[in-house]
PLY file of the C-alpha trace (Angstrom):
ply
format ascii 1.0
element vertex 498
property float x
property float y
property float z
element edge 497
property int vertex1
property int vertex2
end_header
-95.85 221.55 -39.44
-98.69 223.72 -40.39
-99.93 223.90 -44.45
-98.38 226.70 -45.01
-95.35 225.25 -43.64
-96.01 222.00 -45.54
-96.68 223.87 -48.66
-93.34 225.66 -48.12
-90.91 222.54 -47.72
-92.81 220.81 -50.97
-92.08 223.71 -53.24
-88.68 223.75 -51.80
-88.53 220.98 -52.54
-89.49 220.68 -56.26
-87.55 223.82 -57.17
-84.21 222.43 -55.57
-84.19 219.05 -54.66
-85.57 217.02 -57.60
-83.93 218.75 -60.24
-80.41 218.10 -58.47
-81.52 214.81 -58.49
-81.60 214.90 -62.32
-78.41 216.81 -62.78
-76.88 214.24 -60.79
-78.57 211.52 -63.06
-77.79 213.51 -66.31
-73.84 213.07 -65.16
-74.20 209.06 -65.09
-73.70 208.35 -69.13
-74.11 204.31 -69.57
-72.27 203.02 -72.69
-71.90 200.16 -73.83
-68.80 198.76 -75.77
-70.88 198.80 -79.41
-72.15 202.41 -78.26
-68.16 203.67 -77.84
-66.61 201.73 -81.16
-70.01 203.62 -83.13
-69.20 206.73 -81.28
-64.75 206.51 -81.85
-65.68 205.58 -85.19
-68.06 208.62 -85.81
-66.11 210.94 -84.08
-62.42 210.56 -83.08
-60.95 213.78 -84.26
-57.27 211.76 -85.90
-59.71 209.59 -87.69
-61.41 212.43 -89.47
-57.71 213.57 -90.21
-56.78 210.26 -91.69
-60.15 210.41 -94.08
-58.27 213.38 -95.96
-55.56 210.93 -96.84
-57.36 208.95 -99.89
-59.16 212.83 -100.96
-55.44 214.47 -101.26
-54.45 210.76 -103.27
-57.40 210.70 -104.95
-56.28 214.14 -105.68
-52.70 213.66 -107.19
-54.10 210.74 -109.14
-56.69 213.12 -111.66
-53.10 215.93 -111.06
-50.66 213.48 -112.71
-53.45 212.32 -115.98
-54.14 215.81 -116.10
-50.69 216.09 -117.58
-52.57 214.04 -120.88
-55.43 216.31 -121.19
-55.34 218.73 -124.27
-54.82 221.78 -124.85
-57.20 225.00 -125.98
-54.81 228.42 -126.47
-56.21 231.50 -128.65
-53.76 233.89 -129.84
-55.59 237.43 -130.35
-53.34 240.31 -131.30
-52.60 243.89 -133.16
-50.65 246.21 -134.65
-49.84 248.91 -136.78
-47.01 251.10 -138.00
-47.09 254.66 -139.96
-43.86 254.92 -141.58
-41.71 258.04 -143.47
-40.12 255.97 -146.46
-37.23 258.43 -148.79
-35.94 256.91 -153.06
-33.62 258.32 -155.11
-36.25 258.96 -158.22
-34.41 259.40 -161.15
-36.95 261.26 -163.34
-36.70 261.32 -167.37
-36.95 265.05 -167.51
-34.36 265.90 -164.77
-32.71 264.40 -161.70
-34.59 265.10 -158.13
-35.25 264.09 -154.87
-38.48 262.90 -154.38
-40.33 262.30 -150.94
-42.33 259.03 -151.42
-46.00 259.31 -149.05
-46.25 258.18 -146.06
-47.10 254.63 -145.41
-49.77 252.87 -142.90
-49.70 249.10 -141.80
-52.39 248.12 -140.58
-51.59 244.01 -138.95
-54.45 241.67 -137.43
-53.68 238.19 -136.14
-55.74 235.47 -135.19
-54.56 231.84 -133.64
-55.34 228.78 -131.72
-54.51 226.09 -130.87
-55.32 222.29 -129.30
-52.11 220.66 -128.09
-51.89 217.08 -126.59
-49.33 214.44 -125.23
-50.30 210.92 -125.52
-49.50 208.06 -123.78
-47.03 206.47 -126.70
-44.93 209.22 -126.23
-46.00 211.61 -128.98
-46.72 215.06 -128.65
-49.33 216.51 -131.19
-49.97 220.24 -131.85
-52.94 221.46 -134.66
-53.26 225.14 -134.90
-55.08 227.01 -137.66
-53.76 231.18 -137.83
-55.61 233.90 -140.02
-53.48 236.89 -140.25
-54.86 239.68 -142.55
-52.48 242.79 -143.60
-53.62 246.05 -145.02
-51.28 249.72 -146.32
-52.99 252.56 -147.59
-50.15 251.49 -150.52
-51.29 247.47 -151.12
-54.57 245.77 -151.42
-55.41 243.84 -148.11
-53.91 240.77 -148.19
-55.01 237.24 -145.92
-53.68 234.13 -145.17
-54.94 231.31 -144.05
-52.94 228.75 -142.54
-53.24 224.69 -140.62
-50.53 223.46 -138.92
-50.30 219.87 -137.76
-46.91 218.79 -136.13
-46.24 215.79 -135.03
-43.29 214.80 -132.09
-42.64 210.88 -131.17
-40.62 210.18 -128.68
-38.33 207.46 -130.34
-35.57 206.39 -127.07
-36.55 208.83 -124.15
-39.92 208.84 -123.31
-40.72 206.49 -125.59
-43.87 203.65 -124.89
-47.08 203.52 -123.90
-45.64 202.18 -119.90
-43.15 204.48 -119.17
-45.90 207.62 -119.95
-47.66 206.66 -117.76
-45.52 205.40 -114.84
-46.16 208.42 -113.13
-50.25 208.41 -112.70
-49.78 204.36 -111.75
-47.53 205.32 -108.93
-50.31 207.92 -108.07
-53.10 204.88 -108.17
-51.04 203.04 -106.15
-50.36 206.00 -103.45
-54.14 206.47 -103.10
-54.23 202.35 -102.26
-51.55 203.28 -100.01
-53.55 205.71 -98.61
-56.47 204.11 -97.92
-54.87 201.14 -95.88
-53.33 204.16 -93.55
-57.03 204.87 -92.90
-57.90 201.59 -91.99
-54.69 200.84 -89.76
-55.71 203.92 -88.38
-59.39 203.48 -87.68
-58.29 199.77 -86.29
-55.68 201.20 -83.80
-58.33 203.43 -82.87
-60.80 201.09 -82.45
-57.98 198.51 -80.33
-57.30 201.53 -77.94
-61.66 202.59 -77.32
-61.68 198.48 -76.88
-58.47 198.55 -74.12
-59.82 201.39 -72.71
-63.34 200.39 -71.72
-62.34 197.02 -70.90
-59.26 198.79 -68.66
-62.19 200.71 -67.26
-64.13 197.91 -66.05
-61.18 196.01 -64.70
-60.98 199.69 -62.77
-64.32 199.32 -61.69
-64.20 195.41 -60.71
-61.04 196.67 -58.63
-62.93 199.56 -56.94
-65.40 196.36 -55.43
-62.88 194.34 -54.20
-61.11 197.72 -52.91
-64.85 198.21 -50.40
-65.31 194.87 -49.94
-61.73 194.27 -48.44
-62.55 197.95 -46.86
-65.79 196.47 -45.36
-63.85 192.71 -44.25
-61.89 194.57 -42.04
-64.18 196.85 -40.87
-66.05 194.37 -39.67
-63.41 192.19 -37.88
-62.69 195.49 -36.03
-65.97 195.60 -34.64
-65.31 191.85 -33.64
-62.65 192.99 -32.08
-63.90 195.84 -30.01
-66.09 193.56 -28.48
-63.72 190.76 -27.64
-61.70 193.74 -25.66
-65.12 194.90 -24.23
-65.27 191.17 -23.25
-61.53 191.05 -22.03
-60.77 188.54 -24.36
-58.25 190.47 -25.94
-55.63 193.42 -25.03
-56.52 196.57 -26.20
-52.89 196.95 -27.34
-54.06 193.53 -30.23
-56.56 196.91 -31.67
-53.89 199.18 -32.77
-52.68 196.29 -36.03
-56.74 195.96 -36.93
-57.28 200.00 -36.95
-53.53 200.30 -38.72
-55.51 197.67 -41.44
-58.54 200.06 -42.46
-57.00 202.86 -42.41
-54.54 200.70 -45.38
-57.23 199.39 -47.26
-58.61 203.05 -47.32
-56.16 204.94 -48.67
-56.81 201.65 -51.48
-60.09 202.50 -51.95
-58.89 205.96 -52.30
-56.24 204.56 -54.72
-58.79 202.76 -56.47
-61.35 205.93 -57.11
-58.17 207.21 -58.49
-57.71 204.69 -61.28
-61.59 204.29 -62.32
-61.37 208.62 -62.63
-58.54 208.72 -64.61
-59.39 205.10 -66.69
-63.00 207.00 -67.30
-61.18 210.54 -68.49
-59.54 208.28 -71.19
-62.92 206.42 -72.63
-64.11 210.23 -72.40
-61.58 211.26 -74.85
-61.61 209.27 -77.13
-65.30 209.37 -77.68
-65.93 213.10 -76.69
-66.94 214.60 -80.31
-67.75 217.85 -79.75
-64.72 218.87 -76.72
-68.13 219.76 -74.66
-67.52 220.65 -71.20
-70.51 218.91 -69.87
-69.64 215.97 -71.57
-66.15 215.84 -69.45
-68.48 216.32 -66.50
-69.91 213.15 -67.58
-69.30 209.72 -65.42
-69.52 206.90 -67.82
-70.83 203.98 -66.97
-69.87 199.73 -68.47
-73.05 198.07 -69.79
-71.08 195.33 -71.03
-69.94 193.39 -69.20
-66.98 191.78 -68.69
-67.33 187.66 -69.91
-65.03 184.81 -71.02
-65.73 183.49 -74.06
-63.91 180.35 -75.17
-61.13 180.85 -78.47
-59.06 178.16 -79.67
-56.60 180.04 -81.47
-54.67 178.57 -85.11
-51.75 179.87 -85.66
-51.20 178.46 -89.12
-54.75 180.85 -90.03
-53.76 183.50 -88.04
-50.76 183.96 -90.04
-52.51 183.57 -93.09
-55.12 186.54 -92.23
-51.95 188.56 -91.56
-50.56 188.23 -94.31
-53.15 188.87 -96.33
-54.79 191.77 -94.84
-52.15 193.97 -92.60
-52.18 196.87 -93.75
-48.32 197.53 -93.54
-47.36 194.33 -95.54
-50.13 195.63 -97.71
-47.96 198.75 -97.80
-44.91 197.57 -98.38
-46.01 196.06 -101.72
-47.43 199.06 -102.78
-43.85 200.95 -101.87
-41.32 198.02 -103.73
-44.20 198.00 -107.25
-43.67 202.17 -107.30
-39.98 201.52 -106.73
-40.28 199.14 -109.56
-41.61 201.68 -111.46
-39.32 204.64 -110.89
-36.52 202.24 -111.71
-38.10 201.84 -114.96
-38.78 205.11 -115.06
-34.64 206.57 -114.40
-33.63 203.61 -116.66
-35.12 205.65 -119.69
-34.24 208.29 -118.97
-30.52 207.26 -119.87
-31.35 207.05 -123.58
-30.43 210.13 -125.55
-33.03 212.21 -126.74
-34.55 210.79 -129.81
-37.15 212.24 -131.62
-38.77 212.16 -134.90
-40.17 215.43 -136.24
-42.65 215.99 -138.82
-45.42 219.10 -140.25
-47.30 219.49 -143.16
-49.48 223.09 -143.59
-51.98 223.96 -145.78
-52.11 227.28 -146.89
-54.89 229.99 -148.66
-54.15 233.66 -149.60
-55.80 236.05 -150.67
-57.55 239.76 -150.65
-61.02 237.97 -149.22
-60.19 236.00 -146.21
-63.13 233.64 -147.86
-61.27 232.35 -150.77
-58.30 232.53 -149.04
-60.01 230.10 -146.51
-61.75 228.28 -149.30
-58.21 227.98 -150.99
-56.07 226.65 -148.12
-58.59 223.26 -148.00
-58.90 222.95 -151.95
-55.88 225.20 -153.69
-53.23 223.01 -153.18
-50.70 224.69 -151.52
-49.12 223.42 -148.68
-45.79 222.71 -147.14
-44.04 220.10 -145.18
-41.34 218.60 -143.70
-40.17 215.30 -141.93
-37.06 215.19 -139.28
-35.04 214.12 -136.88
-33.41 216.25 -133.49
-31.26 214.21 -130.89
-29.46 215.35 -128.21
-27.35 214.33 -124.75
-25.37 215.46 -122.00
-22.10 214.30 -122.62
-21.82 212.88 -119.22
-25.13 211.86 -118.11
-24.71 212.26 -114.87
-27.98 213.65 -112.99
-29.82 210.85 -115.37
-26.99 208.31 -114.13
-27.13 209.66 -110.47
-31.62 209.07 -110.09
-31.04 205.37 -111.62
-28.40 204.79 -108.89
-30.74 206.69 -106.03
-34.13 204.76 -107.18
-32.64 201.03 -107.55
-31.09 202.00 -104.16
-34.51 202.55 -102.24
-35.92 199.77 -104.30
-34.00 197.91 -102.19
-33.97 199.47 -99.14
-37.72 198.74 -99.01
-37.66 195.16 -99.79
-34.99 194.70 -96.72
-37.52 196.87 -94.59
-40.71 194.27 -96.00
-39.01 191.58 -95.26
-38.63 192.98 -91.93
-41.89 193.56 -91.41
-42.89 190.05 -92.68
-40.28 188.76 -89.58
-42.86 191.67 -86.80
-45.40 190.02 -88.13
-44.44 186.07 -86.92
-43.54 187.80 -84.10
-46.61 190.18 -83.12
-48.80 187.15 -84.51
-47.30 184.23 -82.59
-46.71 186.68 -79.82
-50.23 187.22 -79.69
-51.65 183.60 -79.30
-48.63 182.69 -76.51
-50.15 185.73 -74.45
-53.95 184.52 -74.90
-53.75 181.13 -74.38
-51.67 182.11 -71.03
-54.41 184.25 -70.29
-56.83 181.26 -70.45
-54.80 179.09 -68.87
-54.73 182.57 -65.51
-58.34 182.63 -65.50
-58.93 179.25 -64.35
-55.96 179.43 -62.12
-57.26 183.09 -61.21
-60.35 181.20 -60.02
-59.47 177.91 -58.30
-56.82 179.97 -55.86
-59.85 182.25 -55.45
-62.09 180.05 -54.45
-58.88 178.24 -51.83
-58.09 181.64 -50.75
-62.09 182.48 -49.42
-62.32 178.79 -47.68
-58.74 179.58 -46.04
-60.36 182.80 -44.73
-63.46 181.21 -43.68
-61.19 178.01 -41.50
-58.76 181.26 -39.92
-62.40 183.40 -38.44
-63.27 180.34 -36.93
-60.22 179.06 -35.72
-60.19 182.98 -34.56
-63.26 182.40 -32.84
-61.84 179.23 -30.51
-58.58 181.66 -29.87
-56.62 179.43 -32.18
-55.52 181.67 -34.38
-54.36 185.71 -34.77
-55.24 189.50 -35.61
-52.51 189.32 -37.77
-53.10 185.95 -39.42
-56.51 186.61 -40.20
-56.17 190.36 -41.87
-53.88 188.72 -44.06
-55.99 185.75 -45.44
-58.52 189.10 -46.10
-55.94 190.11 -48.21
-54.98 187.21 -49.73
-58.58 186.41 -51.08
-58.76 190.43 -52.24
-55.01 190.00 -54.14
-56.87 186.39 -55.68
-60.01 188.75 -56.53
-58.35 190.95 -57.96
-55.96 188.41 -59.71
-58.48 186.79 -61.17
-60.20 190.12 -62.60
-57.13 191.10 -64.47
-56.57 187.54 -65.91
-60.05 187.94 -67.71
-59.69 191.52 -68.67
-56.20 190.51 -70.10
-57.60 187.37 -72.08
-60.00 189.96 -73.17
-57.50 192.67 -74.35
-55.13 189.22 -75.71
-58.11 189.07 -78.16
-58.07 192.31 -79.25
-54.44 192.40 -79.59
-54.30 189.43 -81.77
-57.69 190.88 -84.56
-55.43 193.52 -84.16
-52.49 191.55 -85.93
-54.33 189.56 -88.43
-55.80 192.99 -89.30
-59.40 191.49 -88.39
-60.98 194.02 -86.18
-62.38 195.98 -89.17
-64.08 192.66 -90.14
-65.51 191.38 -86.40
-67.11 195.37 -86.10
-68.43 195.11 -90.02
-66.97 198.14 -90.96
-65.62 198.73 -93.91
-63.48 201.78 -95.61
0 1
1 2
2 3
3 4
4 5
5 6
6 7
7 8
8 9
9 10
10 11
11 12
12 13
13 14
14 15
15 16
16 17
17 18
18 19
19 20
20 21
21 22
22 23
23 24
24 25
25 26
26 27
27 28
28 29
29 30
30 31
31 32
32 33
33 34
34 35
35 36
36 37
37 38
38 39
39 40
40 41
41 42
42 43
43 44
44 45
45 46
46 47
47 48
48 49
49 50
50 51
51 52
52 53
53 54
54 55
55 56
56 57
57 58
58 59
59 60
60 61
61 62
62 63
63 64
64 65
65 66
66 67
67 68
68 69
69 70
70 71
71 72
72 73
73 74
74 75
75 76
76 77
77 78
78 79
79 80
80 81
81 82
82 83
83 84
84 85
85 86
86 87
87 88
88 89
89 90
90 91
91 92
92 93
93 94
94 95
95 96
96 97
97 98
98 99
99 100
100 101
101 102
102 103
103 104
104 105
105 106
106 107
107 108
108 109
109 110
110 111
111 112
112 113
113 114
114 115
115 116
116 117
117 118
118 119
119 120
120 121
121 122
122 123
123 124
124 125
125 126
126 127
127 128
128 129
129 130
130 131
131 132
132 133
133 134
134 135
135 136
136 137
137 138
138 139
139 140
140 141
141 142
142 143
143 144
144 145
145 146
146 147
147 148
148 149
149 150
150 151
151 152
152 153
153 154
154 155
155 156
156 157
157 158
158 159
159 160
160 161
161 162
162 163
163 164
164 165
165 166
166 167
167 168
168 169
169 170
170 171
171 172
172 173
173 174
174 175
175 176
176 177
177 178
178 179
179 180
180 181
181 182
182 183
183 184
184 185
185 186
186 187
187 188
188 189
189 190
190 191
191 192
192 193
193 194
194 195
195 196
196 197
197 198
198 199
199 200
200 201
201 202
202 203
203 204
204 205
205 206
206 207
207 208
208 209
209 210
210 211
211 212
212 213
213 214
214 215
215 216
216 217
217 218
218 219
219 220
220 221
221 222
222 223
223 224
224 225
225 226
226 227
227 228
228 229
229 230
230 231
231 232
232 233
233 234
234 235
235 236
236 237
237 238
238 239
239 240
240 241
241 242
242 243
243 244
244 245
245 246
246 247
247 248
248 249
249 250
250 251
251 252
252 253
253 254
254 255
255 256
256 257
257 258
258 259
259 260
260 261
261 262
262 263
263 264
264 265
265 266
266 267
267 268
268 269
269 270
270 271
271 272
272 273
273 274
274 275
275 276
276 277
277 278
278 279
279 280
280 281
281 282
282 283
283 284
284 285
285 286
286 287
287 288
288 289
289 290
290 291
291 292
292 293
293 294
294 295
295 296
296 297
297 298
298 299
299 300
300 301
301 302
302 303
303 304
304 305
305 306
306 307
307 308
308 309
309 310
310 311
311 312
312 313
313 314
314 315
315 316
316 317
317 318
318 319
319 320
320 321
321 322
322 323
323 324
324 325
325 326
326 327
327 328
328 329
329 330
330 331
331 332
332 333
333 334
334 335
335 336
336 337
337 338
338 339
339 340
340 341
341 342
342 343
343 344
344 345
345 346
346 347
347 348
348 349
349 350
350 351
351 352
352 353
353 354
354 355
355 356
356 357
357 358
358 359
359 360
360 361
361 362
362 363
363 364
364 365
365 366
366 367
367 368
368 369
369 370
370 371
371 372
372 373
373 374
374 375
375 376
376 377
377 378
378 379
379 380
380 381
381 382
382 383
383 384
384 385
385 386
386 387
387 388
388 389
389 390
390 391
391 392
392 393
393 394
394 395
395 396
396 397
397 398
398 399
399 400
400 401
401 402
402 403
403 404
404 405
405 406
406 407
407 408
408 409
409 410
410 411
411 412
412 413
413 414
414 415
415 416
416 417
417 418
418 419
419 420
420 421
421 422
422 423
423 424
424 425
425 426
426 427
427 428
428 429
429 430
430 431
431 432
432 433
433 434
434 435
435 436
436 437
437 438
438 439
439 440
440 441
441 442
442 443
443 444
444 445
445 446
446 447
447 448
448 449
449 450
450 451
451 452
452 453
453 454
454 455
455 456
456 457
457 458
458 459
459 460
460 461
461 462
462 463
463 464
464 465
465 466
466 467
467 468
468 469
469 470
470 471
471 472
472 473
473 474
474 475
475 476
476 477
477 478
478 479
479 480
480 481
481 482
482 483
483 484
484 485
485 486
486 487
487 488
488 489
489 490
490 491
491 492
492 493
493 494
494 495
495 496
496 497
């Protein structure tokens, strides 16, 4: 090859081969378990939705507090009229009808008020009114007044606690939404860990299947050599070839399982649903390892009853139901209110003087009284009270069910954990024994004391024990995740605060 050919070859290599290799390497996505947890916590779409819950609940708290905000109202208006008025006037000299002049009126009003409901069940209204009247036959007339109205609920709507019920319920609902977010985060964390370990398990299963296929292929080649030298009949090769074909299918299915688990992992950590991400191949860097853990059922139950979001939410729900019962009970009372008003007034043809008379002229009026109202059957209030009590009773029954569920889930998780821990030791021993049995069977086959069928069977037994050992380890790690989930300690494990 001349220098022109070498140059052309180098150009093709640099332009096509190296970029292609780089592209293939970019498709590999190495991920540790910590990486997956971080990406899922940061990018998971469902968590983005769940994070809106506390914000909406916080807004609802302010909404209920707003019922007790001071309200400012302003009213400015002007009106007038032009009227023709007739009357019978008897003159001294003679009787005749006299037409009075046209009368024109001009009316201007300014009104400002402040209103507020207090948590004690008191309504306060402070109003300032200025009225100017003018006409073509009288002097200007200014009337200023300051009015203070106070209404105090004496039965229905009485008391700080009753009036603060809706605010307290909203505050409890805010806490419930925070624990709903905690629960959603823990579900995602458990899903990430389990999916990660499932991918590791699938990769290990693929490795075992490939090794098993390689054993079958090497055994097939050995049998072909024995057939050639006349130590085996040709018909015996059929079983070995069939086994190779079967194990090739096992490899194909294992590759499928790997890819499916990779897709599940991508779905959890993919932040933007980008096409490039879906083409990537996640490669786990955190290897499954056995970490001894001795569970304590009493401690696990204590943690669960203290930390589980469903238990905390149920308790808060019962508190809200109790508040609703108290509020509904208060609505059973008649509406009895103490009402009062005091007004300071000033009047003059000059506005400043009228305003001064309002505070210094000693002109006022007042009244104090009681108002009473009550629906004769009061069915609405009684039905609401009965409904509130039934809702509270249902919540208390549901809470007992959650407590039972917690007992079952914690105890079941510990049983699974201990069983999987023992399986690890058992499958480890089974694998070692399967290796020894296969080795002895292969030696017996070499001297003609065993058959192809028996050797292939022992190979399959070894592959199965390897798969069982891998599954026992993965099940142990997943049962650890489940125990932390039912204890509600997953957030502490990953140092996540809500």
